[in-house]
N, C-alpha and C positions, 0 to 999 in steps of 0.2 A: 716489254720483253718480246723480242723477236724469236719466233719459233720457225725454223726452216722446215720444209716439207718432210725431210728425213726424220724429224723428231716424232712424226706420227707412227713411225715404224720402230720406235725404241724397244729394245729387247730387255726384259727384266731378268737378270741372272741372280740367283741366290747362291752366293759362294759359301760353302760350308768349310770353314777352316778346321784343321785337325784332320778330318776325313778327306778334305780337299776334293770333294766330289765335283765333277764337271757336268754341265748341262749342255747337250748338243744344241746348236742354234735352232734346229727344227723342233726341238722339244721345249725350248724356253718360251714362257708366256710373253706375248706381245701386248703392249698397252696402247690404246688410242683414245682420243677425245677426252671425255670426263674422267676416265680411269687414269689417264696420263696426267691430267691436271691435278688430280687428287694425290697421285704419287709424288709429283714435283713439290707439293706443299707439305708432305709428310716428313716431319723431323726425324722419324725412325728409319729413313731411307738415305743412303749415301749415294750421291749422284756422280757417276764415273763416266767420263767421256774418253774412249779408247782410240779416237781418231787421231790422225797425224796433224801437226800444226797447220800444214797447207790446207787440209780439209776444213779446219776450223775457220781459217781466213776466208775460204770460198763459200762455205755453207752457213757459217755462224754457229753460235752455241747458245746455251741457256744459262742465265746467271745462277751461280751456285754449283755448277758442275766442276769437278776436279779433272784435269786432263792428265792422263798417263797413257801415252801412245801404246798401242797393243804390243809393239815389239820391245817395249821396256817393262811391261807389266810383270813378268816373272821376276825381274830384279828389284821391283818396287812393291812387292806384296805387303811389306811391313808398313806401308803408307795407308793401307786399307783398314777400315774399322772391323773389328771382330764382333761387334755388338749391334750391327745394323744390317738390314738387307741392302744389297747393292743393285742399283738401277744403272744399266750401261747403255751407251749410245755408240 
């Protein structure tokens, strides 16, 4: 599994549906190293990659991530699980 350098700065966002609260990027917890590895292995976490396809080609991705580009996210919220925490990149 290839992990690009940007993956070490993965931001974990917990989306609360219903209340639809938003977490500012500066307030969102960031995972690195062993915390990140543990999160990637956790079946209770949905892995969401919000980068554009061109960024995926350039930087790579991690197996298991679902790609929904950030500019499409509002129209595709129904594709996100409501019963898992969401880890975004």
